N, C-alpha and C positions, 0 to 999 in steps of 0.2 A: 541741274545743282550739284555743286561739287561737294567734296567729302563734310569739309568744315561745316557748310552751310546745312548739310544732312543731319549733320551729328549735333548741331548746334537745337534745331528744329526737333529731334527726337528726345535729347534730355528735356527740352522746354515741356513737352507733353507727357513726358514721367512726373517732374516735379508737381504740374496741375493734377496729376492722378493721386499722388500719397498726399497731398496737403491737408488732410483732415483725418488721416489714418495713424494708429500706432497699433503697437503689439503684434500680434499673430497675422492680423488683418495686412496690417503694413508689410510683413515679412513675405507675406504670399505675392503681393503685387510685385515684388522687388525680385523675387523668384522667376515669377511669369515675365518679367519684363526681361531676365539673364534667357530666359529659355526663347523669348520672341525674339531677341538678335542673336540667338544659333538660329533658328529655323528660317530668318529672312539673310542669313549667312552674312551677316554684317561685321562677325567677329575677326573676320580677316583684313579690317582694316584698323589700323594703330590707334585711332581713335576710339573706338568700340572696344578694343583689346583693352585697355586702359578702363575703361568703364566700367566692364564687367569686374574688375580687379575692384573697385571704388564700391561698386553694387555689393559683393560679397563681403566688403568690410563693413558697409553699411548693416548688413543683415546681421553679422555677429556681432554690433555694438546692440543692435535692438532688443537681441534674445538675452532674457532675463534669466540668470542661473540662480536657484535660491541656494542659499548658504547650506552648507553641511548640517545634517539634522534636523534642516528646517522645510517645512511644505511650501510655508507662504513667507514674505515678509511685506512690513509695514513700508507703504511709498509715501513720502510725506509730496511727492509732486502730483498724483492719482488725484483729478477731480471729476467727476461725471459732468458732461456735457449738461447744460439746462438753460432754457429760454429759447429767444430766436437768432443768438446768432453768440459766437465766441470772440473775444479779442485779447492778446496778452499784452502785457506793460513790459518792455522789453529794454532794461538800461543799466549803466553801471549802477554798483553800490553807493548810498546815499544821494541820489539825484531828486528824489521825491515821488516815487510811485505810490507809496502809502499813504504819503498824505493827501494825493491825487486820487486814492481809492477811498479813503475816509468821508471825502469833499462832495464825491457823486454818486455813490453808492449806497448800499443800507449795509455797509460792512464797518469794524472798527479794529481796523489794526495797526498793529504796534509799531511806533513811529520813534526815532530815534537819531543825534546829532553825529552819531558812530556808525563807521562802516559794517554792512551784514547784519541790519536788525531784522531783516525779513529771512529765516531760515530754512521756508517751505513754501509751497505756492499756496496761495489763497485765495479765493473768490468771494465775488461780489455781484449783485444785481444793479445794472443803470435800466431805469424804464423812462421811454422819451417816445412820447407819440404811438402808446398803445404797443411800441417792440419792448421786449425784454432783453438787455444786452448782457452775456456774462462776462464780468473783466476778471482777468487772473493776474493778481499781483505775484510776479515772479522773483525769486531772492535775486540780487543785484551781481553783476560779473563783478570780480577784482581782476581789472587789466593788468595789473603788475605782475599776475600769476597766470603764466602762461599754460599750466596743464593743472589748473584748478578742475580738481575732479566732479563736481558737479557740473558743470557746463554743457555736460550731453544730457542730465536731466532736462535742465532749462529749456534745451532747443527742443529735446521731445515733447514737453508740452506746448512749445510752438508750434510744432508742425503740426498739431490738432485743432489750431486756431483757424476762424474767418479772416483776421485781421492782424497785422502784427502794427503794434503801435512803440514805436524807438521812442524813448524817454531821454532829453538831453538836457542838462542843467547849464544855464546862460552865466552862471557864474564860475564857470570851470571851463579847461582846455577846451573849444569847441573841435578842432581837427582830429582830436587823441578819443574824444568820445565818438564820434561820427564813423571814423575810421575802424576802429575796433569794433564797434558792433556790426558793421556792414560786412567786416574781416568774418566775424562769428556768422552769419547767415550765409554769407558764400559757402566758408570751410564745411559749414556742417550740411551742405546741399538745399538748406531751405531754398536759396537763390542761386544761380549760375552766375549770374553778373549783376551790377549795380542796376544796369537798365532791365532789369528783369523784376523791378518792383512793384510792377502792377499785377504778378501773379497771388503776393499775396495782400493787397491794397494797402499797402505800407504808408504809414504815415509820422508823423514827428511831431510829439509834445514837448515845444521848448518852456520847460520850468524857469521860477525865479525873473520874470519878464519884467517884474518892478524895480529891480535892482540899475542903479546908474550905470553899470556898464553893459546893459541887457543889449542896449541897441546895437551897440558896435558886433556884440559878437552875434546876435541875430543876423546882421549882414555878413559875416562872415560864415555862416551856417548856411544862407542863403545861397552863399557860391559855391558852397561844395556838392549840392545836391538839387534833383528834380524834383524830388519826393516831398506833398505838401505840408506845408508848417504851420503850426499854430501856438505862437507864445502865451504863455499864460499865468496868471496870478492866481495863488490858491486861496488866499484872501478877500478876493475879487468876486462878487456875486456874478456880475456882467461876464466876466471872464468863464467862469465855470459854466454859465449856461452855454456861451460858445464851445467849450470844450464838449458838451451835452453833443451839440449839434453835428460838430466835425466829426465823434465818434460813429451816430446815426450814419453820418454819409460814408466814412469808411467803411460800413457793413455792408452798403449796395445793397440793400433789399427795398421791395415795394408791398404795400399792404392791400390785399385782394378780400371783397367781401362776397360770399355766395347768398344766393337767395333761392329757394326752393319756386316754382312756378305758382303765381298767384299770391304770393304771399311777401313779407317785408325782409328785408337783407338780414344777415346776422350780425350782432352788434360787433363781436370779435372776429377780427380779420385772419386770414391765412398770412403770414410771412414768406414770400418768396424771394429769389435772387434777383435785381433787375434783370431784364431782358427776359424771362421768362414766358413760356407760352402755356395757352389754354392746357396743351399735353401735359405740361411739366406739372400746373395745378392739379389736373385731373387725377397724375400719378400720386400727387402725395395725399388729396382726400381718399382714394379707395382706388384700386387696380381695376375693379368693377366697369366705373366710369370710363375707363382708358378703352378697355373690352368693347363698350357696349353706345359707345360715344355717336351722336347723330350729327348734333350741332349745340353751338352754345349761343345766347344771347348775352350782348355787352351794354352795360352802361356806365360811360365814362369817358375819361379823354382818349383811349386806343381807337374810336369809333368815329365815325363821321354823324351818325345819328343815334339817339337812344334806344335800347333795344334791336341792336343790330345782330345780324347774324352772322356768325364766323365760323370758321373750322379750326381743328385742332392746332395748328402751325401758327394762329393769331398771337401776335407778341402784347402782354398784357403793359398797363401802365399804373402806375400807384393811385390807390385808392379805386379803381375800377370796380363793377358790381355785376358779378358773373353768374347767369343761370345756366346750369349744363342739361342738355335732354339726352335722353338713352334712348335705344331701340329696343321695344318690348319685349 
């Protein structure tokens, strides 16, 4: 493996590690990464030397310095995680993010036909097929102001998400919007290249899909990206139903129902990442299940017959029913 390839895969692994982190936790991982580079003597290579500088700058940008005479600061972008997953709406100002929030969640976000209506991060909950998804409406970027000082805060919130939804207005310049948003993601180290879009399960919502020019602009957008696109109209109930399903699929989770021996399955499922194993489910329920695990029985599409015994590495499917047996 040449240095360029080694460097690319190393950075890819770092991006995956920090995708849901912020604050002190994020700083700790970044500092450990720098130490790891030194321990492996990778710092002798020019790629990694430059990367250490970038990581140090990243650490500096992440650390919050309180104002003089103040021990705490109000952070209009701090929103605690809730629900089974978190997705942020990422787009330019006045492209319809707040209108989408109002249409599909339990929020009432202020909207307007002028730039920068949303001035802080706002959260709402979308419930779909038993899964609660936290949607974050971020203030829109002003792409004509390259030094806009709030961009780092927007990116910081995006870094704590499970998925990022680019919101693009089909009535505006498509290439300008798309290129600016991708540049923001890459320059902020949320992505390394446009091809790394699967790291954050990126999606694109194309708003104002009912306008006369939308079909032509949609074709332009399709030619710009491999990211899946959903054109919508906020006034169309069928379009909004498709949007809810699109967001649910983007989160890429499965619902697993647990049951004690000789009893009915629980009515409320555990929500875990698609591709998770019995062991990862057990960790989510209680660490004791991992330490004392003997076997599990499965009812569902991941096994050949109902009640099949499986080991800790068995991969689960959506709506599987799981009964875990532990050593006494």
